[in-house]
N, C-alpha and C positions, 0 to 999 in steps of 0.2 A: 586799420582802413577806415578812412572817414568818407561818407557820402551824404548828398542831400537827401532828407527823408520824405520830401514834400512830392506830391503827386503831380504828374504831369497833365495838365489840362488842355483840351482841343476843341475848338468847334469848328463844325461843318456845314454848308448849306447844300441840301440835295439839288443836284443838277438836271435829274431827270425824275420821270415818275414811274411808279409801280416796281420799285426793286426793294428786296428783302433788307432790313437793318443790317444784319451781320455780313451780307455779301458786300453792301455800300462801304462798310466801315473797313472790311478786309482788302479793298481796293484802294483806299484812302489811306490806309495804315499798314503798308507793305510789310513792315518789320514785325508785325503781329500777325500769328497765324489765327485761322478762322475760329477755331476751337477755343482759343485764348480769347479771342473777341466775345464769343457766344457767352464764356463764363464772366466776363464783365457787365455784359448786358444783365445777365440773371442777377447778378450780385447788387445791381443798383447803380453801377458807376456809368452808365449811359442814359441821357435824358434826351427825349424828343419834344420839341415845343413845350418844355417845361414838364413834362411827366415822364415817368417810368415807361419802359416799353419792352417787349419781347423781341428774340432774335429775329421772329418771322414777321415782325412789323412791316407792313408796305409802305415806302416812304413816299409822300407826294412832292412835287417840284416845290423848290424853295422851303421846305421842312427844315427846322435848325436841330442839329443834332451836338450835344455837349458830351463830351467823354473824358472822364477822370481816371488816368492810368496810375495806379498805386506803383511806387518805386518797387524794384525787385529785392527780394530778401539778400542780405549781406552773406557772402560767401568768401571763403579763404582762398585766395590766389597763392600758389608757390612760386618762388623764384626758380628757374631753370638754368642749366649751364648750355645753352646753345649760340652757336655762332651767330654774330650780327656783323652784317657790313655796315658800319657807320660811316657815312660819307661827309657827315657836318655834326657839328654839335658845340653849343655855346650853354650858358648857365639857364637859358629859357627855353630852348628847344634843341630836338635831336633829327636828322633826316636820316632815313635808313633805306637801303637798297633791299627791299624783301625779295626772298626767293620764292619761286613759284613752289606750292606744295605746303606753305606755312600759313595755317590759319592766323587771322589778325588776332583774335580773342576768344575765350572759352564759350562754348555753346552745348546746348543738350546733346549728348553723346560724343562730345570732344572737350573733355574737361581740362587737357593739358597738352603741353608742347605746342604753344601758340608763342606768336609774336609777343603777346603780353608777359607771359611767363619769362621770356628772353629778356624784356626790357627791365622787368623788377630784378633780375640778377644783376644787369649793367648798371639801372639806376633805381637804386631801392628806395629814395625819396618819392618816387611816382605813388607809393603806397599811402601817402600822407594828404591826397587831396583827390577830389573829382570823384568819379563814377569808381565804385568799388570792383566792379566787374571788367571795367575796360580803361583803367588807368593809364592817363596820357593820351589816349586815342580821341582824335578829333575827324577823322575820315576813315575810310576803309578801302582796302583792296581785296578783290576775291582770292580765296584760297589759292587758286592756279593761276592768278595774275601775278608777274613779277614787277620790281620797279619800286618808284620812290613813294615814301609814305613818311609825313612829318609827325613828329610827336610833341606833345607839350611836356615840359619838365616841372612847370608848377601852375598854381590856380590862375595867376594873373595872366601867363601865356596862353592857357587854355582858353579862357574866355576871350582873348584877344583873336586866338586862331579860329575859333567857333564863329565869331562876328565876321572875320574875313570871308570864310566858306559861306555864311549866310548870306552876305552882300555880293557874292559871288566876284569878289575882286581876285581870289586865288585862280591861277593858270594852270590847268592840269592838261599835259598832251601825252598821247599812247601812241605807241606802234603797233599797228594791227594788220594781220594778214587776214584777207577775206576771200571766200570762194567766188570765181567768175570775174567778169571785167566790169569793175566799178566806174559806172559814168553816170553824170558828168565828172571831170576830174576834180572839180572842187563843188561841194554842195553842203547842204543842211538838211538834217531830219528832225523834225518837230512834230512829235506824236506823245500822248500822255501813257504813262506805263503804271500798271498796278498789278494785282495779283491775277493770275490765269484763272478764270473761272472753272476752268475744265480740270485743271491741275494745280492745287495750292502750293506745290512746291516749286513752281515756275513763276517768272514775271512774264507779262504781256502787254503789247498796246490795247488798251481798253479804254473806252469812251470816259469813264469815271476815274480815270488814274489821275497821276500828279503830273503836272506839265514838264516836259523834258525836253531838251535841245541838245544834238551832236552834230558839230561842224567836222566836216572831213576834207582832205587835199591828198590826191593820188601821188605818190612818191614814183612808183613803177608798175608797170605789168610784168607778169611772169606767167608761167605755163598754168593757164587755168585759174589763176589768182590775181589779186590785186594788193600791193603793200601800200598801205596809207598811214597818214598822219591824222590823229583824231583829236579834236578839244572838246571836251564837254562842256557845257555851259551850266548844267545841274548834276546832281550827284545821286542819281535814282538805282536802286538795286539792280545790278546786271545791266545797266543802260546801253552801253555799245554792244553788248552781245544781242540785246533784245532789238534795239534800232537796226543793227546791221541784217539780223535774221527778218525782219518786217519788210525790208526793201529787197529781199531776196539774195542777200549777199553775208550768209551767217559766217561767224569768224572761224577760222580753220582751226580743227581740233576741237571745236566746242560740242560735246556730245549732247548737252542739254537742248540747244537751241539751234544746231545744225545737223550734219551729216558725218560720218567716219572719215577722218582724213589723215595724213601720215603723222603729225605732231603728237606726241603722247600727252600733251596737254593744250588748251586754246592758246593760240598765238596772240597774246595781248600783254603789252609792256608798258608800264607807266615811264615814259623816258625823260619827262621833263615837268618841273614843278617850279613856280614862281610865286613868292610869298612876300609879305611885308615882315620883317623881323620883329617881333614883339618887344624887345628890347631896346633897339635903336631907330626903329622905325624906318631902317633901310630896307629898299626893295631888293631881293636876292633871288637869284634863280640857281636851279640844281640841274644836271642832267645825267643820265648813265645809259652806257650802251646796251644794246642788246644782250641777253645771256646766250652762252655758247650753245644750248640746244635749239634756240630759235634761229640763230646764225646759220647753224649747220642746215636747218630746213630751207633756207635761203639759198645756200649754195647747192643744195640737191635740186631744187627748182631751176637754178640756173644752168645745171648740167642736164636737165631734162631727165633726171632720175625718179622724179614723183609722178 
């Protein structure tokens, strides 16, 4: 597998006074753990106002922070014979209906049986370009979120799709069941998201987080719950789950950001995706219905059994 071996370089400006450098970067870079960030700082990969600094450095308003993130070590991914629901494919892309319970790509403690392993079995050429750990992947779905995810099948398509996501021209809609009566019936949640200072394994609405917007439209009210259609304008980690919890309507079945509820997993399904096909430039939309387990939850609520 080939992969660019160049370091990723980012620059940030401190927006508040008197915050630790490692804490600031942990919120600004939610994909990195605080311990990883501390190692980068100690190894000289983080510069504040042109000088090296320690993790405990207290930042001042408008301090400039430059970070260089070395590329990950190359590791071997093995194809695995895992069933895939491919709803569309052409020489440039594939659109998959991902089932709940399937992790998108390997991570520490979860080395195999991921969507990437299944993709390498179905599309072996993915191993010839892009990120060696995430071949073909241009966006993510949580492990327990079902629904549509688009895969790039060559480098040109990957760059095209990355540009579409970066420019926010991709339309992504989700069906979500939240606890309580969500009002008003249409609304937008705009709140920055970053690592939860109290629990690094969670995300939260935090002042120094990355800008995030979630639009919603109520579809119907059920017993003590609301079924809504949600469109995310940004793609932050756990965005819908964090935003809904922040306004007092956690996603049903979400054990991390909500309370115990009847679904065995979070009621979150990526139901609609609209992109520009990299090959033809045609705007194309895809949709997939709720899976059986989530349909059963709605039926139970309609019958008053929950």
